[in-house]
C-alpha positions in Angstrom: 12.0 3.6 -23.2 12.9 0.0 -23.5 12.8 -2.3 -20.5 16.1 -4.0 -19.7 15.8 -7.3 -18.0 18.6 -8.2 -15.5 19.1 -9.4 -11.9 21.0 -6.4 -10.5 20.0 -5.4 -7.0 20.3 -2.0 -5.5 22.1 -1.6 -2.2 18.8 -1.0 -0.5 17.2 -4.2 -2.0 20.3 -6.1 -0.8 19.7 -4.8 2.6 16.1 -5.9 2.4 17.1 -9.3 1.2 19.6 -9.8 4.0 17.1 -8.7 6.7 14.5 -11.1 5.2 17.0 -13.9 5.3 17.8 -13.3 8.9 14.1 -13.1 9.8 13.4 -16.4 8.0 16.2 -18.2 9.8 14.8 -16.9 13.1 11.3 -18.0 12.3 12.2 -21.3 10.7 10.7 -20.4 7.4 12.3 -22.1 4.5 13.9 -19.8 1.8 13.1 -21.3 -1.6 16.1 -19.7 -3.4 18.0 -16.4 -3.5 16.0 -15.1 -6.5 12.7 -15.7 -4.8 14.1 -14.2 -1.5 14.9 -11.0 -3.3 11.5 -11.1 -5.1 9.6 -11.4 -1.8 11.7 -8.5 -0.3 11.1 -6.3 -3.4 7.4 -7.0 -3.6 7.0 -6.1 0.1 9.2 -2.9 -0.5 11.4 -3.9 2.3 8.7 -4.6 4.9 10.3 -7.7 6.4 7.2 -8.7 8.3 4.9 -8.6 5.2 7.6 -10.4 3.1 8.1 -13.1 5.7 4.3 -13.8 6.0 4.0 -13.9 2.2 7.0 -16.3 1.9 5.7 -18.5 4.7 2.3 -18.6 2.9 3.9 -19.6 -0.4 5.8 -22.4 1.3 2.6 -23.7 2.9 0.8 -23.6 -0.4 3.6 -25.6 -2.0 3.6 -28.0 0.8 -0.2 -28.3 0.8 -0.4 -29.2 -2.9 3.0 -30.9 -3.1 3.7 -29.0 -6.3 7.3 -30.2 -6.4 6.1 -33.8 -6.7 4.1 -33.2 -9.8 5.7 -34.4 -13.1 5.8 -31.3 -15.4 5.1 -33.2 -18.5 1.9 -34.8 -17.0 0.8 -31.4 -15.8 1.4 -29.7 -19.2 -0.3 -32.5 -21.0 -3.5 -32.2 -18.9 -3.6 -28.4 -19.1 -3.1 -28.4 -22.9 -5.8 -31.0 -23.4 -8.3 -29.6 -21.0 -7.8 -25.9 -21.2 -5.6 -25.3 -24.3 -8.3 -23.0 -25.8 -8.6 -20.9 -22.6 -5.1 -19.5 -22.6 -4.1 -16.6 -24.9 -0.6 -15.3 -25.7 -0.6 -11.6 -24.8 2.6 -9.6 -24.5 3.6 -6.4 -22.6 1.1 -3.6 -22.0 1.8 -0.2 -23.4 3.2 0.8 -20.0 5.7 -2.0 -20.1 4.1 -4.5 -17.7 4.6 -8.1 -18.7 1.4 -10.2 -19.2 1.1 -13.2 -16.9 -2.1 -14.6 -18.3 -4.5 -14.1 -21.2 -7.7 -15.9 -20.3 -10.7 -16.6 -22.6 -13.4 -17.2 -20.0 -16.1 -18.5 -22.4 -13.8 -21.5 -23.0 -13.3 -22.2 -19.3 -15.4 -24.9 -17.6 -14.5 -25.2 -13.9 -16.4 -28.5 -13.9 -13.6 -30.1 -15.9 -11.5 -30.0 -12.7 -12.8 -33.2 -11.2 -10.2 -34.1 -8.7 -7.5 -32.8 -6.4 -4.9 -34.0 -8.7 -6.4 -32.1 -11.7 -6.6 -29.0 -9.5 -2.9 -29.4 -8.7 -2.1 -29.6 -12.4 -4.0 -26.4 -13.0 -2.5 -24.7 -10.0 1.1 -25.6 -11.1 0.3 -24.4 -14.6 -0.7 -21.0 -13.1 2.5 -21.0 -11.0 4.7 -21.6 -14.1 2.9 -18.7 -15.8 3.7 -16.4 -12.9 7.3 -17.5 -13.0 7.5 -16.9 -16.7 6.1 -13.4 -16.3 8.6 -12.5 -13.6 11.8 -14.2 -14.8 14.2 -11.4 -13.7 14.5 -8.9 -10.9 13.7 -6.2 -13.3 10.4 -8.0 -14.2 9.6 -8.5 -10.6 9.9 -4.7 -10.0 7.6 -3.9 -12.9 4.8 -6.3 -11.9 2.5 -8.2 -14.1 -0.9 -7.8 -15.9 -3.7 -10.4 -16.3 -6.1 -10.1 -19.3 -9.6 -11.7 -19.1 -11.7 -11.9 -22.3 -15.4 -12.2 -21.2 -17.1 -12.3 -24.6 -19.8 -14.8 -24.5 -19.2 -15.8 -20.9 -22.0 -17.4 -18.9 -22.5 -18.3 -15.3 -21.4 -21.8 -16.1 -17.9 -20.5 -16.7 -17.7 -19.1 -13.1 -17.3 -21.0 -9.8 -16.9 -19.2 -6.4 -15.3 -22.3 -4.9 -12.7 -22.4 -7.7 -12.0 -18.6 -7.4 -11.5 -19.0 -3.6 -9.0 -21.9 -4.1 -7.1 -20.0 -6.8 -7.0 -16.7 -4.9 -4.7 -18.4 -2.4 -2.0 -18.2 -5.0 -2.2 -14.5 -6.1 -3.3 -12.9 -2.8 -0.3 -12.1 -0.7 1.4 -15.3 -1.7 3.4 -15.6 -4.9 6.0 -12.9 -5.0 4.7 -10.6 -7.8 2.8 -7.4 -8.0 -0.4 -7.7 -10.1 -0.5 -4.1 -11.5 -3.5 -4.5 -13.7 -6.5 -6.8 -14.5 -7.6 -5.9 -18.0 -11.3 -7.2 -18.5 -12.3 -7.2 -22.0 -16.1 -7.2 -23.2 -17.6 -7.6 -19.7 -21.3 -8.7 -19.8 -24.0 -6.9 -18.0 -23.9 -9.2 -15.0 -20.1 -8.4 -14.6 -20.9 -6.1 -11.7 -22.6 -8.9 -9.9 -19.4 -11.1 -10.5 -17.3 -8.3 -9.1 -19.5 -8.2 -6.0 -18.9 -12.0 -5.7 -15.2 -11.5 -6.1 -15.2 -9.1 -3.3 -15.9 -12.1 -1.0 -12.6 -13.7 -1.8 -10.4 -11.0 -3.4 -8.9 -8.0 -1.5 -10.1 -4.5 -2.2 -6.7 -3.4 -3.4 -6.9 -6.0 -6.3 -10.4 -5.1 -7.1 -9.4 -1.5 -7.7 -6.8 -2.6 -10.3 -9.5 -3.9 -12.6 -9.7 -2.0 -15.9 -12.8 -2.6 -18.0 -12.5 -2.2 -21.8 -13.8 -3.5 -25.1 -12.2 -5.5 -27.9 -12.2 -2.4 -30.1 -10.4 -0.3 -27.4 -7.7 -2.9 -26.5 -5.2 -0.8 -28.5 -5.3 1.7 -25.6 -3.6 -0.9 -23.4 -1.6 -3.1 -25.9 0.2 -2.6 -29.2 -1.2 -4.9 -32.0 2.0 -6.9 -31.9 1.2 -7.8 -28.3 -2.3 -9.3 -29.0 -3.3 -12.5 -30.8 -5.3 -12.2 -34.0 -8.7 -13.1 -32.2 -8.2 -9.8 -30.2 -7.3 -7.7 -33.2 -3.6 -8.1 -33.0 -0.7 -9.7 -35.0 0.9 -11.8 -32.3 1.2 -15.5 -33.4 3.2 -16.8 -30.4 2.0 -20.1 -29.0 1.1 -19.6 -25.3 2.9 -22.7 -24.0 6.1 -22.1 -26.1 6.2 -18.4 -24.9 5.6 -19.5 -21.3 8.3 -22.2 -21.4 10.8 -19.6 -22.7 9.9 -17.3 -19.8 10.2 -20.1 -17.4 13.6 -21.1 -18.7 14.7 -17.5 -18.2 13.5 -17.7 -14.6 15.5 -20.8 -14.0 18.6 -19.1 -15.4 18.0 -16.2 -13.0 17.8 -18.6 -10.1 21.2 -20.2 -11.1 22.7 -16.8 -11.7 21.8 -15.5 -8.2 22.8 -18.8 -6.6 26.3 -18.2 -7.9 26.4 -14.6 -6.8 
């Protein structure tokens, strides 16, 4: 069954959204926009208290790192230059979940983030990827998948302090449901890394990790959804695809603002 992307809300979701708006007004929490208001309500499945806490955390994160003050062109230039080989274009999983990030860990060196400004660039790049993966209300409902390729990874590619800072984005903060972490070709020490991750990542996210190998990725993705280096036929540029998704998100924001 083909997924249809739209911003139609059910009557129940509209009730959730209105209740969250009222709670935000009472608590003095700034509502980013109507699209994100609906997203927070849907991700929390109508639990206003959870949605409000998540939205407040998102607002604090944006304020702390002043993400809206970053020039997008400077951010993109730094990310492409520093970590262009890290990011892979992966499409939807076989069960229709849109990919947020394809990540080649052996190309990632956390030591290249040498300043708070560079971390802000990297954080904003991740935020844009989340926006691009959840550009419509339909996509918000379905959730997202993250794919990590661990072939040839070493301990120099891993940083607990980096993971702790980045986890502030995807743990009960940005309004999306991470349905699946697909981990490809995990090394023998991966179990130790998962043990480390338990220190900063919630148990419910750990349970969503799926271990697989390159030759079994077809169980999770069609060939057309994977780049050639992962045995697929997908030739989309990561940044071009992300920008298209982000543009669709902005269209959704504008559409719901007019509603």
